[in-house]
N, C-alpha and C positions, 0 to 999 in steps of 0.2 A: 520315527525317532523324534522325541520332543525338541522343539526349537528353543534355543537360548535367546535372550534379549538381543545379543549381537547378531544372530541370524535375522531377527525381525528388522533391525535397522538396515541391514544389507538389502533386504527385500525392498525397503522403501527408498533407500538412497544409493544402492549399488555397492559393490565392494569398496572399502576404504583403506584396507591394508594396514590398519594400525593396531590390530589385536582386539580381543574382546574387552568391552568395558565391564564395570563391576556388575556381575550378573544379579546380585541380590538387590541392588538399588536401581538398576536400569539406567545409570548415568552414562552418557555418551562421552567418549574422549573428544578432545577439541576438534580433531580432523573429522570425526564422525558427525559432530554437531554441525560443522560447516556444510558437510555433504548433505545432511538431512535438511537443513534450512534451504539449501539450493533446490532440493527436490520439492519442498513445500511450496516455494514461491513460483515454480515453473508453471503452475496451473493458473496464475493470475496475470491479467493483461498489463497491470501497472508495475509489476515487479522489476521489469527491465529498465524502467524509467526512474523509479524512486531511488533514493540513496539508502543503502542498508549498512548499518554499523553493528558490529558484534563486540560485546564487552564482557568482562568477567564480573563486574559489580552490577548489582540490580539498580543502584542509584548512582548518579554522577552527572557529568556535563560533557557536552561536545564543544570543543574550542572552535572559534571562528576568528578570522583575521581580515582586516580592511586596510587599504592603502590610499583611499581617496582618489582624486582626479586632478587634472591640470597641474601636474607636478613639474613639467618640463620648463626650463629657464634658459634664457639667452646666455651663451658663453662669451664673456668679455675677457680679453687677455689681461692678465695681471690683477684681476679683480676677484675677490672672494666676498660674495654678499651674505655669507653665513646662513644660507637657506638650506635646511636639512629636512627631508621628508621623513615622517615617522609613521610607523604602522600602529593601528589601533587593534586591540584584542578584546574579545568578548566570549561569552559562552552561552549555550542553551542547555538547561538542565533537563534531566530525564529521570523518571521513576518507573521501572518496569513492574507490571502486574503479572501474577502467576495465573495461567489459564490451564484448563484441563479438557481433554477430549477422551471420553471413554466409551467403549461399546462391548457388546457380548455377542457370541455366536454359539448356536447349539452344535454339539458334536455330530448330530445326525446329518447336518448340512454337508460336512466334509466327506461323509460316507456315501451320500446319495448324489452329490453334484457331479456333473460330467467332468469338471476340472479336477476333482479329487484333491490331492495334496496341493496342487497349484492354486487352489481357491484362496488359501491364506495369503499367498503373494498378491493375488488380485484384490482381496479385501484391504490389505495394508496399503496398496497403491491408491485405492479409492479414498480411504480415510486420510491419507497424506494430502491428496489433492483437495479434499473438502476442508482440511485444516487451513490450507493456504487461502481458499476462497473465504472462509469465515474470518480469518485474520484481516484480509483486505477489506471486507465489509466493516469490521470493527475499526480499522484504521480510519475509514472515512466517516462512519456513522456512530461511533461510540459516543454515548451521552450519559454521564453519571447522574443526570436528573430525570431520566426517562421513566415514565410510569405506564407505558403501553404493555401489551401482551408479550412483547419481546424484551422487557426490561431485564430479565435474567441474563440475556446476552449483551444488550447494549450498554448496561451500566458497569461493565467491567472496567472501562477506561474512557477517557475523553478523546474522541477522534478529531481528525483535522477539521471537519466542518464545524464541530462544536467550538473548537479553539478559535477559528476565524470569526465566528459569530459573536464570541464573548470577550475576546482579549482587547478589542478596540484598536488593533494595530494594522489590520488589513484594509485594503481599499474596497469598500462595499458599495455596490451599485444596486439600486432598487429596480429589479426587472419588471415588477408589476406596474411601474409608472410608464412603461413603454408598451404600447399595443396590448394593454391588459395582461401582460405576462406571456402572451403568445409569441414564440420566438420569431425574430425578424432581424434584418441587417443592423438596425440601430442598437440592438443589444451588444453586438460585437464592436461597433464603433464606440459606444459608451465605455465598454469594458477595456478596450485597448487604450483609450485616452485617459482612463483613470490610473493606469500603471505608470509610475515615474519613468521618465525617459532613460535613466541610467540602466534600467533593466532590459530595455528593448534591444540593446546590442546583442542580447543572447537569444535572438529569435529562433535560431536553429535548435535550441534546447528547450524552447517554450512549447506549451501545449494548451489547447482549450480542453478542459476536462468536463465531460458531460455523460449523461446516461445514453444508452443506445436509442431510447425513445426520442430524446431531444435531438440527437443527430438526424434521425429519420424525419422529425418535424422540420428541421432546418432544410433538409433536402427537398421536402415537400413544398416548403415555402419558395425555394428557388425554382422548382419545376413549374410553379404557378405564374412565374414571371415571363412575359413575352420578350425574352432577351436571349442572346447567345449563351449566357451563363445558365439560364433556365434550361435551354436545350441540352447543354453539356451535362447538367446534373441529372436530367431525365435519362440520359444514356449512360449514367454512372461514370462520367469522365471528369467530374469536378465537384466543387462545393465543399471539399473537406479541408480547405485552407483559408479561412477568413483572415484577412490581413497577412496572408502568407504563412500563417501558423497552423500547424496540423491539429485536427481534432482527434483526441484520444477518447475512445468509448470506455466508460467505467461502469460495468453492470451493477455495481453496488451503489452508485450515486443516485440520489433522488432526482426526480424531474424538476424539482423546484430550485435547483442550484446549478450554476456553471462557474467553473474556476478558470483563471488564466494565470499561468506561472511557469517559471523554469522548474521542471519537475524535480531537480535535485534539491529544491527547497524542502521537499517532503522526505523526512528521514524516519526510518524504522529501526528501533533499537531492539536487539535480542541479546540475551546472555547465552553463554555456552552451557548453562546448567539445564540441559534438555534430558528428560528421562522417558524411556519407553518401557512400559511394564506389561507383562503377559503372565497369566497363570492358568493352569488346568488343575490346580490343587486347592485345598481349603474346603470348608463345609459347603458353601454355596455352589462352587464348581462341581463338586461331587454329587450333591443332591439334585442339582438342576441339570447335570450333564452338559455343562457349557464351558466355553473358554472366555476369559475376561481380559480386556486390553485397556491400556490407558497411556496417553501421551501428555506430558507436562512441559510447558514452555513459558518463558518470560518474554514480555513484549511491551513496547511503548512507542506510539507514533508521535513525533514532534515536528515542528516547522522551524527551519533555521532563521529565515527572515520573513515575517508576516508582511513587512512593508513591500515585499516583492511578489505579493499575491493579490489578485483581484477576485472578489467573490460577488458574483451576480446572483442575487437571491430574489425570492418572490416570483419565480417563473411559474407558468401554469403547470399544475400537477398532472 
């Protein structure tokens, strides 16, 4: 029996119990869109740490509020010093871009594969996971000026690393100036000291963000030291908390960059205008004996306060 678009999204996100979305357009209902996005990001290591916002509009802003510090005053009987604390408000604008993931499968595959009809479930799950990994890659590495062989992918949007390098608001530390860019303890000292003290009270929510290779290099550096810390790292019992802050491995990050921040500074905006299309009809599907699929999603990565991020650049590739 042919699957509807609603059947497909249930395969990817599980039953959502909100009824079928519009079959002709593939548009997901709001609850289905939320369930699908949850499934997309479950495959990515940073998804549980980043802040995710879902909006109806493709462009808009995220409101932010500040209250300052040292607001407490001495209470004196019978005296009103007319001191009133005020909140400050701001916003961070976003503009989602529309991205597409499409693929095709020959009908023979479903007939000959040992999974038979269950293969479509399996393929949908694989593509949903890859969509999440591609989005995380784009969130970090998107660069609208890229001219490499991956330009078709990277130029879709400006990722967090591009924003930090070009906005002039983050605290940037030249890692190449320390030990030729080869990771060592001074990189973490310099990075931690570059972060304004007002953000250091959030140490439990902060992370060192780096590639798995850089974490391995750091552990290798520790094991080469004739100290108790080196022995512990060699036994896999330490080394992942420089300055008491956890290291978070990000497979998509380049080896040349290390970030330090409260991870809620990194925001991903998605709209609920998500469409999943599938067809076994039409000239190409009939003549090529194939099934065609496509997922359409709106997405934009932004940073709430670049002042709360340290970007160590120029590390050894």
